[in-house]
N, C-alpha and C positions, 0 to 999 in steps of 0.2 A: 494831701492829694496825689501828687505822684510816687508815692510810695503804693498807696492804694490801689492805684492804676495801675502798678506794675505787680502786683500782687494779682489783680482780675485776670491782666496778661495772662500770665505764667498759670489761672488755674483754667483758662478758655483753651492754653494749647494744652492742657493736661488731661482736658475733656476731649479735646480731638485728635490728639495722638492717640487717648485711650480707646476709640470707637473703631471695634469691626463692624465689618459688612459681611454677612451671610447667605451666600444666592446657593442652596442647592439645586442643580437642573434636575429635568425630569426621571423619575426613579429615584434619585436620590436622597440619603438625608443625611446631614452636616453633624457630627460630632466634637462636641466645644470641650477644649483643654483651655482651663486657667492657668495663667503664669505671671501671679500678681509680682509687681516691680517691688513694692516695699512692703504689704503689710497684706491679711487676707488669706482665705484658703487653696491653693492651688489643686490640681487634679479635676480627670473627666468627670464632667457633669453630667447629670442620672436621665435629662433628658434629649434627646437628638433633637434636631433642627428639621422638620418636613420640608418640602419641597417649597422654593418661594425665596424671599427674602427679610433677611434679618439683621436689625442691629443692636450689638452687643458692648457692654462696654466695659473696659479695665484690659489689661494686657491677656488676649483671647485667642487660640488658634483654633482653626475648624480644620477636619480632618473630614471628608467628602467619602461615602459609603454607597455602592451602588447596589441598589437592593432589588433589582431584576436579575433574574439569572444569569451567571456569567460561568465561563470557562476558562479553565486554565489549563494548558497546552505544554507537556512535556516529554523530552525525547531521550530514550535511552538505547543505549548500541551496545552491542557484545554480549546479549543476555544467550545463556546454552538455554537450548530446548532438549526434550527428554531424549532425542536421537543425537546429542552433541554438537548441533547445527549454532552457529553463534547469529543473532537474529537482533537486526536495529527494528525499534516504535517508536512511533510519535502519537503518543496516548495522550486524550483531554477529559478534565474532570469536569462536569458542571454542578452547580451550585449556588447555592441562595443564600443572603446572608438573614437570621432570622432575628436576631439582635447586634444593630452595630455600635452600641454602648458597651456591652458586656465586650464585644468583640475587641474596641480599641482600648477597651480600658485593661482586660485581662491578659489579651495577647498579642496588641499592637499592630501596628499596620501591615506589619512582614511576619504576618500569621503563619500563611501558607509553607513559607522558607523555615521557620522556627521551629513548628510543631507537627508538618504534614509531609515534607517532601520526602527526607531520609528515610520514615517509614514505608512511604508510599512505593521509593526507589525499592527495598525490602520486598515488598509484597508483591509488586510486580516482577519480580527475579525468580522468584520462589514460585508462584503460578506458571510462569513461561517453561519452568520444569516439568511440567507434567504433562505437557502437549507437544508432538512431534510437531517438526517445522511443515509436511504436509496438512496434519491439521489443522495449523496455524492458517495457514496460507490458503488452502484449497475447501476445507470442511466448515462449513458457513454454521451447522450446527455446534461444532466442537468449537470454534473462535465465538461464540455468543456465550455458551458456559465459560468459557474462560474469563468475557469480560462480566458475567453476574458474580462471577466468583468474588473477583478484586473489588466489584462495587461493594460487595456484601462486606469486606474486610475494610474498607477506606469507610464505611459508614460505622461500623464496632469501633474504631480508631476516634473518628473523630467524637463518637457520646462517649469514649473512656477520658478524651482530655479536655470533656466539656466545650468545647466549641460551639458559638452559636451558629451552628451549618448545617444544611440542611442540602444532602447529596444526592442530586438528582439522576446521575448517570455517569458510570465510566469506561472507556471506550481506549483499548487499547490500539485500535486501528488494525491496518493490515500491516503482517510481519514481513520484512525485509531481509534477506541474505546479507549481510557485509560484502563490502568489496571482491576481496578476496575469495568469501564463498560464493558469491556470483558469478564472478571471474572462471571459477572452477565449473559451475554448473553451467554455462554457458560452451565451454569446452566439452562438457559431458555431451552436451545437447548435439553440439556437432558433428562427435563422433557416433553418435547414436546415427544421424540422420544419415553418414556418411555408410554406416551399416547394415543399413536398411536401401541404400541406392544400392549398394553391392549383393544386397539379396534379392532386388529385385532384378536388377541385371541377370543375375544366375540363375532363378527362375524362368526370364524369358527365354534364354540359352535350354535348357534345359526342357523347354516347353518346344523349340522349335527341333530339339533334337528327337524328342518324342515323335513329332509332327513325322519329322524327316525318317525316320525307321517304323513308322507306321505302314507310311508309304510306301516304303519298300517292302516290308511283309505282306501288304495287298498286291504289290506288283507281281513278287514271287510267287502267290499262291494263285492272281490270273494268270501268270506263264504255266506254271505246272497243270491247273486245271484245263487250258488249251492244248496241252500236251507238246509246247515250243520249247526249242533249246534256249542257253542263255543267251547265245548269236540270233537265233531267231528274234529273239523278242527286242533285241537290242534294236534291231533292223526293222522292226516293226514301228518301233519307238522314237526312232530317226525320221522313218518316211512320216509319221504323224506333224513332228515337228515342222516339216520342210510345209506339208499342205497345211499348218497353220500360217507358217508364215507365207505362203502364195494365197491367200486371201487377201491380204490387205497389200501385195506388190502388182504395181500395172502391169510388168511381165513376168515370168517363171519360167524355169526351166529345171523339172525335175531328170535326176541323174541316179540310175541303179545304185546299188552300193557298191564302192569298188570302182567306179568308171570314175575320168576324169572328164571334164567338162571346161574346153574354153571360151573366150565372149571378147569381142571388141579388139580384138589384135590383127595383126596379119602376120603367117605364115612367111 
């Protein structure tokens, strides 16, 4: 009796320890991988477990796969543009898994790293060489064309490799000059601003000079028209200045040119 109870305990323990609870969340499916301890066939099961709770027996691992659209972010640094400017990119690949079982069975959980990453880097590097920095930073249509070009090549790569993945979109994002190039661009912009400031100051000085020359020419033309000598015209100007000053003064003494006037003192 004791021996039979011992075997029963072992059997129950084996059943409990061989129980695997699989609970895919919303938008997920679980791919089951059997790994028998003693006998039986291992490997990936042909049917994925849909959202919900499932209990499976035996030594089984579950890999949860998101079936909703997902995004992989990949950054690239120092990619040369058509005008040899080093640029940085923070790119994004949006995709959807079509068959989780095939994906895990044939390509594993690191499918992107092992089957796409290096080729993707080369595709982006070559595509960036076809556009100038200005195109990628300021020309919306040129940047969109570059995204379409890379998207088409990634889709072709996925299809060639047989990955059960649907590529929805690829976006390279805004091109950003690397730190050294950006510093040089900022310095160039500062120098250009200084030159614009100097140019504006010179234009203002030239305008004042032209105004003064124009006024002098007009005064000289008036003097000649009135038949006045230079000294006579200067005396007229001085008298006009004195008259204008007296308009705002409480008291005013006007003296003919060449005379002396003394006020407020004792002789």
